[in-house]
A tleap script that builds the chain and sets N, CA, C and O, in Angstrom:
source leaprc.protein.ff14SB
mol = sequence {
  NVAL ARG SER ALA LEU PRO THR SER GLY VAL
  SER LEU ALA GLU LEU THR PHE TYR GLY PRO
  ALA GLY GLU ILE ASP LYS ARG ARG GLY SER
  ALA THR SER ASP GLY MET GLU LEU PRO ALA
  ASP GLY PRO LYS MET ALA ILE ASP GLY LYS
  ALA ALA THR THR TRP THR ASN PRO SER LEU
  VAL PRO LEU GLU VAL ALA PHE ASP SER PRO
  VAL GLY ILE VAL ALA PHE GLY PHE THR THR
  GLY GLY SER SER SER LEU ARG ASP PRO VAL
  ARG TRP GLN LEU GLU ALA SER SER ASP GLY
  MET ASP TRP THR VAL ALA HIE SER GLN THR
  ALA ASP TYR PRO CTHR
}
set mol.1.N position { 93.672 113.996 96.015 }
set mol.1.CA position { 94.287 114.755 96.914 }
set mol.1.C position { 92.772 114.504 98.259 }
set mol.1.O position { 91.577 114.231 98.136 }
set mol.2.N position { 93.654 114.771 99.400 }
set mol.2.CA position { 93.190 114.145 100.914 }
set mol.2.C position { 91.466 113.877 101.364 }
set mol.2.O position { 91.071 113.198 102.312 }
set mol.3.N position { 90.551 114.707 100.271 }
set mol.3.CA position { 89.132 114.928 100.724 }
set mol.3.C position { 88.415 115.175 99.425 }
set mol.3.O position { 88.808 115.648 98.358 }
set mol.4.N position { 86.894 114.579 99.946 }
set mol.4.CA position { 85.989 114.505 98.705 }
set mol.4.C position { 85.155 116.111 98.321 }
set mol.4.O position { 84.416 116.560 97.445 }
set mol.5.N position { 85.793 116.562 99.537 }
set mol.5.CA position { 85.041 117.808 99.447 }
set mol.5.C position { 85.329 119.297 98.314 }
set mol.5.O position { 85.891 118.799 97.339 }
set mol.6.N position { 85.233 120.298 98.149 }
set mol.6.CA position { 86.060 120.834 97.150 }
set mol.6.C position { 87.033 121.396 97.662 }
set mol.6.O position { 86.956 122.061 98.696 }
set mol.7.N position { 88.808 121.070 96.550 }
set mol.7.CA position { 89.734 121.591 97.047 }
set mol.7.C position { 90.126 122.696 96.059 }
set mol.7.O position { 89.472 123.152 95.122 }
set mol.8.N position { 91.676 123.100 96.609 }
set mol.8.CA position { 91.921 124.294 95.438 }
set mol.8.C position { 93.163 123.715 94.864 }
set mol.8.O position { 94.191 124.363 94.666 }
set mol.9.N position { 92.970 122.222 94.563 }
set mol.9.CA position { 94.103 121.737 93.456 }
set mol.9.C position { 94.560 120.730 94.010 }
set mol.9.O position { 94.104 120.091 94.958 }
set mol.10.N position { 95.918 120.509 93.124 }
set mol.10.CA position { 96.815 119.396 93.641 }
set mol.10.C position { 98.162 120.300 93.376 }
set mol.10.O position { 98.391 121.023 92.406 }
set mol.11.N position { 98.751 120.117 94.200 }
set mol.11.CA position { 100.483 120.643 94.566 }
set mol.11.C position { 101.419 119.519 94.185 }
set mol.11.O position { 101.134 118.470 94.764 }
set mol.12.N position { 102.593 119.440 93.264 }
set mol.12.CA position { 103.915 118.457 93.509 }
set mol.12.C position { 105.015 119.268 93.200 }
set mol.12.O position { 105.049 120.054 92.252 }
set mol.13.N position { 105.998 119.052 94.085 }
set mol.13.CA position { 107.266 119.349 94.027 }
set mol.13.C position { 108.131 118.754 93.115 }
set mol.13.O position { 108.882 119.131 92.215 }
set mol.14.N position { 107.834 117.843 93.561 }
set mol.14.CA position { 109.044 116.928 92.590 }
set mol.14.C position { 108.532 115.509 92.246 }
set mol.14.O position { 108.023 114.853 93.155 }
set mol.15.N position { 108.659 114.806 90.581 }
set mol.15.CA position { 108.211 113.767 90.163 }
set mol.15.C position { 109.995 113.020 90.151 }
set mol.15.O position { 111.043 113.570 89.813 }
set mol.16.N position { 109.820 111.968 90.529 }
set mol.16.CA position { 111.266 111.144 89.829 }
set mol.16.C position { 110.967 109.757 89.078 }
set mol.16.O position { 109.765 109.497 89.012 }
set mol.17.N position { 111.363 109.329 88.814 }
set mol.17.CA position { 111.332 108.031 87.439 }
set mol.17.C position { 112.750 107.541 88.119 }
set mol.17.O position { 113.639 108.082 88.776 }
set mol.18.N position { 112.473 106.191 87.594 }
set mol.18.CA position { 113.774 105.500 87.989 }
set mol.18.C position { 113.579 104.144 86.719 }
set mol.18.O position { 112.575 103.505 86.402 }
set mol.19.N position { 114.710 104.091 86.321 }
set mol.19.CA position { 115.265 102.584 85.561 }
set mol.19.C position { 115.931 101.600 85.923 }
set mol.19.O position { 115.853 101.398 87.135 }
set mol.20.N position { 116.594 100.859 85.333 }
set mol.20.CA position { 117.235 99.825 85.978 }
set mol.20.C position { 118.187 100.492 86.188 }
set mol.20.O position { 118.869 99.999 87.087 }
set mol.21.N position { 118.643 101.534 85.730 }
set mol.21.CA position { 120.240 101.921 85.772 }
set mol.21.C position { 120.120 103.152 87.217 }
set mol.21.O position { 120.938 104.022 87.513 }
set mol.22.N position { 119.121 102.895 87.736 }
set mol.22.CA position { 119.220 104.338 88.495 }
set mol.22.C position { 117.982 105.442 88.255 }
set mol.22.O position { 116.959 105.325 87.581 }
set mol.23.N position { 118.339 106.258 88.848 }
set mol.23.CA position { 116.968 107.543 88.465 }
set mol.23.C position { 117.728 108.146 86.637 }
set mol.23.O position { 118.806 108.277 86.056 }
set mol.24.N position { 115.962 108.364 86.387 }
set mol.24.CA position { 115.824 108.597 84.822 }
set mol.24.C position { 116.288 110.746 84.861 }
set mol.24.O position { 115.846 111.735 85.445 }
set mol.25.N position { 117.394 110.439 83.843 }
set mol.25.CA position { 117.373 111.941 83.725 }
set mol.25.C position { 116.515 113.360 82.873 }
set mol.25.O position { 116.663 113.757 81.717 }
set mol.26.N position { 115.613 113.875 83.970 }
set mol.26.CA position { 114.564 114.467 83.759 }
set mol.26.C position { 114.937 115.353 82.705 }
set mol.26.O position { 114.130 115.256 81.780 }
set mol.27.N position { 115.714 116.060 82.516 }
set mol.27.CA position { 116.292 116.984 81.684 }
set mol.27.C position { 115.921 116.122 79.767 }
set mol.27.O position { 116.063 116.862 78.794 }
set mol.28.N position { 115.481 114.611 79.537 }
set mol.28.CA position { 115.357 113.909 78.617 }
set mol.28.C position { 114.017 114.413 78.605 }
set mol.28.O position { 113.702 114.388 77.416 }
set mol.29.N position { 112.844 114.955 79.415 }
set mol.29.CA position { 111.529 115.383 79.465 }
set mol.29.C position { 110.749 116.615 79.173 }
set mol.29.O position { 111.377 117.608 78.804 }
set mol.30.N position { 109.638 116.664 79.277 }
set mol.30.CA position { 108.910 117.832 78.843 }
set mol.30.C position { 107.516 117.338 79.623 }
set mol.30.O position { 106.999 116.264 79.314 }
set mol.31.N position { 106.883 118.288 80.767 }
set mol.31.CA position { 105.982 117.815 81.466 }
set mol.31.C position { 104.479 119.407 80.808 }
set mol.31.O position { 104.713 120.615 80.768 }
set mol.32.N position { 103.300 118.793 80.475 }
set mol.32.CA position { 102.227 119.488 80.349 }
set mol.32.C position { 100.758 119.379 80.736 }
set mol.32.O position { 100.380 118.494 79.967 }
set mol.33.N position { 100.142 119.588 81.157 }
set mol.33.CA position { 98.898 119.306 81.203 }
set mol.33.C position { 98.029 120.466 80.967 }
set mol.33.O position { 98.374 121.634 80.788 }
set mol.34.N position { 96.633 119.872 81.001 }
set mol.34.CA position { 95.341 120.965 80.278 }
set mol.34.C position { 95.102 121.499 81.802 }
set mol.34.O position { 94.194 120.792 82.239 }
set mol.35.N position { 95.458 122.318 82.692 }
set mol.35.CA position { 94.987 123.007 83.576 }
set mol.35.C position { 95.479 124.656 83.316 }
set mol.35.O position { 96.123 125.071 82.352 }
set mol.36.N position { 95.069 125.284 84.246 }
set mol.36.CA position { 95.088 126.616 84.635 }
set mol.36.C position { 96.289 126.986 85.122 }
set mol.36.O position { 96.540 128.186 85.006 }
set mol.37.N position { 97.033 126.364 85.589 }
set mol.37.CA position { 98.325 127.260 86.346 }
set mol.37.C position { 98.606 128.357 86.087 }
set mol.37.O position { 98.283 128.904 85.033 }
set mol.38.N position { 99.372 128.978 87.154 }
set mol.38.CA position { 100.121 130.453 86.826 }
set mol.38.C position { 101.148 130.230 85.937 }
set mol.38.O position { 101.184 129.011 85.766 }
set mol.39.N position { 101.765 130.619 85.463 }
set mol.39.CA position { 103.445 130.474 84.773 }
set mol.39.C position { 104.416 130.047 85.756 }
set mol.39.O position { 105.205 129.167 85.410 }
set mol.40.N position { 104.498 130.565 87.026 }
set mol.40.CA position { 105.337 130.216 88.052 }
set mol.40.C position { 104.822 128.843 88.666 }
set mol.40.O position { 105.743 128.313 89.287 }
set mol.41.N position { 103.874 128.233 88.690 }
set mol.41.CA position { 103.699 127.154 89.128 }
set mol.41.C position { 103.343 125.793 87.843 }
set mol.41.O position { 102.643 124.812 88.095 }
set mol.42.N position { 103.941 126.028 86.641 }
set mol.42.CA position { 103.298 125.408 85.617 }
set mol.42.C position { 103.925 123.775 86.278 }
set mol.42.O position { 104.428 123.447 87.353 }
set mol.43.N position { 103.554 122.982 84.914 }
set mol.43.CA position { 103.940 121.413 84.892 }
set mol.43.C position { 105.527 121.545 84.921 }
set mol.43.O position { 105.836 120.908 85.929 }
set mol.44.N position { 106.442 121.929 84.471 }
set mol.44.CA position { 107.648 121.876 84.322 }
set mol.44.C position { 108.201 121.912 85.346 }
set mol.44.O position { 109.386 121.581 85.388 }
set mol.45.N position { 107.656 122.245 86.274 }
set mol.45.CA position { 108.280 122.707 87.596 }
set mol.45.C position { 108.233 121.214 88.910 }
set mol.45.O position { 108.652 121.130 90.065 }
set mol.46.N position { 107.584 120.337 88.085 }
set mol.46.CA position { 107.234 119.102 88.476 }
set mol.46.C position { 108.513 118.028 88.218 }
set mol.46.O position { 108.622 116.970 88.839 }
set mol.47.N position { 109.558 118.542 87.081 }
set mol.47.CA position { 110.635 117.365 86.703 }
set mol.47.C position { 111.710 118.619 86.742 }
set mol.47.O position { 112.690 118.326 86.058 }
set mol.48.N position { 111.832 120.113 87.422 }
set mol.48.CA position { 112.816 120.741 87.451 }
set mol.48.C position { 113.948 120.271 87.986 }
set mol.48.O position { 114.948 120.906 87.654 }
set mol.49.N position { 114.131 119.299 88.759 }
set mol.49.CA position { 114.999 119.193 89.563 }
set mol.49.C position { 115.302 120.231 91.149 }
set mol.49.O position { 116.321 120.604 91.731 }
set mol.50.N position { 114.247 120.349 91.317 }
set mol.50.CA position { 114.290 121.293 92.406 }
set mol.50.C position { 112.748 121.190 93.570 }
set mol.50.O position { 111.570 121.515 93.424 }
set mol.51.N position { 113.480 120.615 94.615 }
set mol.51.CA position { 112.133 120.538 95.575 }
set mol.51.C position { 111.566 121.917 96.095 }
set mol.51.O position { 110.544 121.921 96.781 }
set mol.52.N position { 112.245 123.124 95.762 }
set mol.52.CA position { 111.434 124.126 96.224 }
set mol.52.C position { 110.146 125.166 95.177 }
set mol.52.O position { 109.457 126.138 95.488 }
set mol.53.N position { 110.297 124.299 93.745 }
set mol.53.CA position { 109.295 124.458 93.085 }
set mol.53.C position { 108.087 123.688 92.958 }
set mol.53.O position { 108.338 122.548 93.351 }
set mol.54.N position { 106.970 123.784 92.612 }
set mol.54.CA position { 106.189 123.350 92.431 }
set mol.54.C position { 105.421 123.735 91.440 }
set mol.54.O position { 105.631 124.747 90.770 }
set mol.55.N position { 103.855 122.431 91.178 }
set mol.55.CA position { 103.560 122.541 89.596 }
set mol.55.C position { 102.038 122.214 90.732 }
set mol.55.O position { 101.998 121.139 91.330 }
set mol.56.N position { 100.993 123.153 90.891 }
set mol.56.CA position { 100.148 123.828 91.614 }
set mol.56.C position { 99.016 123.773 90.403 }
set mol.56.O position { 99.100 124.604 89.499 }
set mol.57.N position { 98.100 122.918 90.398 }
set mol.57.CA position { 97.087 122.779 89.489 }
set mol.57.C position { 95.509 123.348 90.036 }
set mol.57.O position { 95.239 122.943 91.167 }
set mol.58.N position { 94.876 123.869 89.650 }
set mol.58.CA position { 93.517 124.118 90.430 }
set mol.58.C position { 92.278 123.014 89.910 }
set mol.58.O position { 91.407 122.514 90.623 }
set mol.59.N position { 92.469 122.835 88.632 }
set mol.59.CA position { 91.256 121.573 88.159 }
set mol.59.C position { 91.567 120.382 88.376 }
set mol.59.O position { 90.917 119.679 87.602 }
set mol.60.N position { 92.466 119.554 89.266 }
set mol.60.CA position { 92.969 118.232 89.059 }
set mol.60.C position { 93.055 117.706 87.985 }
set mol.60.O position { 92.481 116.623 87.876 }
set mol.61.N position { 93.715 118.197 86.911 }
set mol.61.CA position { 93.848 117.877 85.427 }
set mol.61.C position { 95.055 116.634 85.534 }
set mol.61.O position { 95.839 116.982 86.417 }
set mol.62.N position { 95.397 115.543 85.042 }
set mol.62.CA position { 96.096 115.215 84.761 }
set mol.62.C position { 97.886 115.565 84.139 }
set mol.62.O position { 98.058 116.046 83.019 }
set mol.63.N position { 98.912 115.272 84.952 }
set mol.63.CA position { 100.332 115.565 84.832 }
set mol.63.C position { 100.837 115.144 83.402 }
set mol.63.O position { 100.575 113.944 83.480 }
set mol.64.N position { 101.285 115.278 82.372 }
set mol.64.CA position { 101.919 114.367 81.539 }
set mol.64.C position { 103.106 114.573 80.967 }
set mol.64.O position { 103.335 115.561 80.270 }
set mol.65.N position { 104.110 113.488 81.263 }
set mol.65.CA position { 105.493 113.740 81.480 }
set mol.65.C position { 105.834 113.366 79.995 }
set mol.65.O position { 104.930 112.552 79.806 }
set mol.66.N position { 106.351 113.400 79.118 }
set mol.66.CA position { 107.428 112.834 77.654 }
set mol.66.C position { 108.627 113.049 77.766 }
set mol.66.O position { 109.195 114.050 78.203 }
set mol.67.N position { 109.109 111.946 77.303 }
set mol.67.CA position { 110.657 111.864 77.096 }
set mol.67.C position { 110.998 111.932 75.752 }
set mol.67.O position { 110.106 111.936 74.903 }
set mol.68.N position { 112.321 111.995 75.407 }
set mol.68.CA position { 113.248 112.446 74.276 }
set mol.68.C position { 113.128 110.902 73.239 }
set mol.68.O position { 112.747 110.860 72.069 }
set mol.69.N position { 113.534 109.857 74.007 }
set mol.69.CA position { 113.031 108.602 73.385 }
set mol.69.C position { 112.626 107.543 74.791 }
set mol.69.O position { 112.447 107.807 75.980 }
set mol.70.N position { 112.601 106.665 74.260 }
set mol.70.CA position { 111.465 105.802 75.035 }
set mol.70.C position { 112.459 105.478 76.685 }
set mol.70.O position { 113.611 105.857 76.893 }
set mol.71.N position { 111.691 104.795 77.516 }
set mol.71.CA position { 112.744 104.866 78.683 }
set mol.71.C position { 111.449 103.765 79.449 }
set mol.71.O position { 110.230 103.651 79.314 }
set mol.72.N position { 112.915 102.835 80.600 }
set mol.72.CA position { 112.013 102.008 80.644 }
set mol.72.C position { 111.760 102.040 82.711 }
set mol.72.O position { 112.586 101.603 83.511 }
set mol.73.N position { 110.664 102.560 83.000 }
set mol.73.CA position { 110.530 102.903 84.184 }
set mol.73.C position { 110.210 101.848 85.141 }
set mol.73.O position { 109.009 101.587 85.062 }
set mol.74.N position { 110.864 101.079 86.088 }
set mol.74.CA position { 110.500 100.641 87.162 }
set mol.74.C position { 110.458 100.831 88.342 }
set mol.74.O position { 110.524 99.933 89.181 }
set mol.75.N position { 110.316 102.301 88.633 }
set mol.75.CA position { 109.833 102.521 90.208 }
set mol.75.C position { 110.001 104.411 89.728 }
set mol.75.O position { 110.690 104.849 88.807 }
set mol.76.N position { 109.209 105.144 90.608 }
set mol.76.CA position { 108.730 106.525 90.770 }
set mol.76.C position { 108.589 106.760 92.384 }
set mol.76.O position { 108.339 106.015 93.331 }
set mol.77.N position { 108.854 108.076 92.247 }
set mol.77.CA position { 108.745 109.113 93.577 }
set mol.77.C position { 108.281 110.296 93.453 }
set mol.77.O position { 108.358 110.823 92.343 }
set mol.78.N position { 107.754 110.927 94.422 }
set mol.78.CA position { 107.226 112.026 94.715 }
set mol.78.C position { 107.771 112.793 95.683 }
set mol.78.O position { 108.226 112.367 96.745 }
set mol.79.N position { 107.723 114.188 95.246 }
set mol.79.CA position { 107.695 115.212 96.562 }
set mol.79.C position { 106.258 116.115 96.831 }
set mol.79.O position { 105.665 116.770 95.974 }
set mol.80.N position { 106.034 116.023 97.669 }
set mol.80.CA position { 104.822 116.821 97.616 }
set mol.80.C position { 104.846 118.942 97.520 }
set mol.80.O position { 105.827 119.673 97.659 }
set mol.81.N position { 103.933 119.189 97.347 }
set mol.81.CA position { 104.270 121.279 97.577 }
set mol.81.C position { 103.850 120.830 99.046 }
set mol.81.O position { 103.205 119.929 99.583 }
set mol.82.N position { 104.650 122.076 99.428 }
set mol.82.CA position { 104.827 122.567 100.494 }
set mol.82.C position { 103.601 123.630 100.882 }
set mol.82.O position { 103.858 124.313 101.873 }
set mol.83.N position { 102.354 123.866 100.275 }
set mol.83.CA position { 101.607 125.087 100.337 }
set mol.83.C position { 100.681 124.397 101.477 }
set mol.83.O position { 100.341 124.821 102.582 }
set mol.84.N position { 100.452 123.419 100.938 }
set mol.84.CA position { 99.154 122.741 101.709 }
set mol.84.C position { 99.135 121.250 101.429 }
set mol.84.O position { 99.216 120.746 100.309 }
set mol.85.N position { 98.993 120.470 102.828 }
set mol.85.CA position { 98.946 119.590 102.597 }
set mol.85.C position { 97.561 118.771 102.147 }
set mol.85.O position { 97.576 117.584 101.822 }
set mol.86.N position { 96.354 119.608 102.183 }
set mol.86.CA position { 94.788 119.558 101.562 }
set mol.86.C position { 95.398 119.291 99.582 }
set mol.86.O position { 94.765 118.763 98.667 }
set mol.87.N position { 96.478 119.763 99.567 }
set mol.87.CA position { 96.508 119.326 97.711 }
set mol.87.C position { 97.430 117.825 97.661 }
set mol.87.O position { 97.610 117.097 96.685 }
set mol.88.N position { 98.059 117.615 99.436 }
set mol.88.CA position { 98.818 116.225 98.647 }
set mol.88.C position { 97.945 115.585 97.725 }
set mol.88.O position { 96.729 115.765 97.788 }
set mol.89.N position { 98.710 114.528 96.496 }
set mol.89.CA position { 98.234 113.422 95.880 }
set mol.89.C position { 98.716 112.479 97.100 }
set mol.89.O position { 99.719 112.314 97.795 }
set mol.90.N position { 96.860 111.739 96.888 }
set mol.90.CA position { 96.924 110.695 97.913 }
set mol.90.C position { 96.406 109.412 97.030 }
set mol.90.O position { 96.863 108.315 97.354 }
set mol.91.N position { 95.440 109.482 95.887 }
set mol.91.CA position { 95.373 108.285 95.135 }
set mol.91.C position { 95.867 108.909 93.787 }
set mol.91.O position { 96.002 110.130 93.706 }
set mol.92.N position { 96.136 108.086 92.727 }
set mol.92.CA position { 96.790 108.580 91.383 }
set mol.92.C position { 96.579 107.419 90.656 }
set mol.92.O position { 96.299 106.322 91.137 }
set mol.93.N position { 96.743 107.729 89.315 }
set mol.93.CA position { 96.737 106.526 88.377 }
set mol.93.C position { 98.061 106.845 87.299 }
set mol.93.O position { 97.778 107.587 86.359 }
set mol.94.N position { 99.317 106.393 87.364 }
set mol.94.CA position { 100.279 106.360 86.375 }
set mol.94.C position { 100.192 105.366 84.745 }
set mol.94.O position { 100.129 104.142 84.637 }
set mol.95.N position { 100.204 105.891 84.190 }
set mol.95.CA position { 99.951 105.516 82.956 }
set mol.95.C position { 101.004 105.733 81.859 }
set mol.95.O position { 101.654 106.749 81.615 }
set mol.96.N position { 101.015 104.565 81.273 }
set mol.96.CA position { 102.704 104.800 80.017 }
set mol.96.C position { 101.788 104.704 78.735 }
set mol.96.O position { 100.588 104.437 78.785 }
set mol.97.N position { 102.503 104.956 77.575 }
set mol.97.CA position { 102.335 105.208 76.429 }
set mol.97.C position { 103.816 105.333 75.591 }
set mol.97.O position { 104.732 106.039 76.012 }
set mol.98.N position { 103.910 104.427 74.171 }
set mol.98.CA position { 104.797 104.594 73.457 }
set mol.98.C position { 104.596 105.441 72.606 }
set mol.98.O position { 105.588 105.916 72.054 }
set mol.99.N position { 103.116 105.962 72.175 }
set mol.99.CA position { 103.008 106.442 71.185 }
set mol.99.C position { 102.573 107.788 71.731 }
set mol.99.O position { 103.223 108.659 71.154 }
set mol.100.N position { 101.567 108.402 72.786 }
set mol.100.CA position { 100.746 109.113 73.344 }
set mol.100.C position { 99.278 108.817 72.981 }
set mol.100.O position { 98.487 109.647 73.429 }
set mol.101.N position { 98.826 107.957 72.369 }
set mol.101.CA position { 97.448 107.494 72.006 }
set mol.101.C position { 97.213 106.615 72.794 }
set mol.101.O position { 96.556 106.922 73.789 }
set mol.102.N position { 97.591 105.453 72.651 }
set mol.102.CA position { 97.533 104.639 73.343 }
set mol.102.C position { 97.794 104.262 74.725 }
set mol.102.O position { 98.993 103.987 74.771 }
set mol.103.N position { 97.241 104.104 75.932 }
set mol.103.CA position { 97.860 104.355 77.664 }
set mol.103.C position { 97.760 102.753 78.089 }
set mol.103.O position { 96.937 101.936 77.678 }
set mol.104.N position { 98.588 102.596 78.810 }
set mol.104.CA position { 98.428 101.375 79.374 }
set mol.104.C position { 98.450 101.842 80.929 }
set mol.104.O position { 99.167 102.805 81.202 }
set mol.105.N position { 97.607 101.131 82.105 }
set mol.105.CA position { 97.683 101.768 83.589 }
set mol.105.C position { 98.855 100.539 83.948 }
set mol.105.O position { 98.743 99.327 83.763 }
set mol.106.N position { 100.480 101.618 84.759 }
set mol.106.CA position { 101.355 101.008 84.943 }
set mol.106.C position { 101.631 100.724 86.839 }
set mol.106.O position { 102.465 99.982 87.357 }
set mol.107.N position { 100.724 101.505 87.438 }
set mol.107.CA position { 100.545 101.696 88.671 }
set mol.107.C position { 98.953 102.679 88.755 }
set mol.107.O position { 98.476 103.588 88.075 }
set mol.108.N position { 98.574 102.014 89.805 }
set mol.108.CA position { 97.207 102.395 90.461 }
set mol.108.C position { 96.908 102.490 91.801 }
set mol.108.O position { 96.563 101.469 92.395 }
set mol.109.N position { 97.002 103.854 92.548 }
set mol.109.CA position { 96.984 104.344 93.876 }
set mol.109.C position { 95.507 104.462 94.163 }
set mol.109.O position { 95.062 105.601 94.017 }
set mol.110.N position { 94.400 103.260 94.651 }
set mol.110.CA position { 92.903 103.651 95.066 }
set mol.110.C position { 92.945 104.212 96.487 }
set mol.110.O position { 92.306 105.220 96.788 }
set mol.111.N position { 93.739 103.517 97.391 }
set mol.111.CA position { 93.602 104.308 98.730 }
set mol.111.C position { 94.080 104.678 98.746 }
set mol.111.O position { 95.083 104.587 98.039 }
set mol.112.N position { 93.736 105.916 100.016 }
set mol.112.CA position { 94.629 106.988 100.492 }
set mol.112.C position { 96.668 106.920 100.582 }
set mol.112.O position { 97.405 106.574 101.505 }
set mol.113.N position { 96.860 107.233 99.707 }
set mol.113.CA position { 98.712 107.212 100.664 }
set mol.113.C position { 99.247 108.328 101.503 }
set mol.113.O position { 99.348 109.528 101.249 }
set mol.114.N position { 99.523 107.724 102.433 }
set mol.114.CA position { 99.762 108.990 103.452 }
set mol.114.C position { 101.016 109.538 103.087 }
set mol.114.O position { 101.947 108.869 102.639 }
set mol.115.N position { 101.030 110.652 103.265 }
set mol.115.CA position { 101.669 111.741 102.669 }
set mol.115.C position { 102.563 112.779 104.099 }
set mol.115.O position { 103.199 113.795 103.818 }
savepdb mol mol.pdb
quit
């Protein structure tokens, strides 16, 4: 999020992954987190294909997206939630795993990304 000050969490409207052939069908995926979201703001909202819905998490825990079979991701993008720019993700780490146990850093954003 934008500041080192205490925040009210992170909000993400849509997360999109791209493979060599284009956008990966999000219906093949499921999203989870260990947070304390309200049901209307749950993790599945980040991959539901609707920019009007949001995953809002007050505790800044990771969002995990799993697909029903391995996918080759070459790029990703996201749409921020509209509630507050203070909840925009500006630093992140994207990790990949083929077994859900061993993770490899695929992308790391260590400086503030403009949203």
